[in-house]
Steps between C-alpha positions, in 0.01 A plus 500: 500500500121465448316789341293705745127497426371839389199633314484784251219733397293323234570145628200267517473366856309273735548402862783245538405139561704489824331812639154361420583166667637678809176693552267213401369668183620258229150459351355845556428818306851609599644197318306587183598868504716635219616857462756742363767685700434874476746628765773386736613678815805404703405549865831347615776315316319170577136608464361604162132592485344415163186678378286277279210552263306176563276551193186553707561226759446610860851431629738724696655756264835505685693179573845409629708406192611173665137378515460522122609305193527582133225322308651220293712192531710543816515349850356809672186488284442125482675226692 
């Protein structure tokens, strides 16, 4: 069984490559944004809202966990 994607407080994150492609923002400020998870709130069993410190970038502070990726070598971050 594949491991379910989750984020923890302190993880370094960016928007996932698939999310950016889906909204046409692959080469935007959103694609360059990097931040740190500072909180996670389960709104339902399927919807986790992640609060991010974007290190001064003007990006939404709360994002659906499934639209994010851990920064580093993995298919959610770079394909």
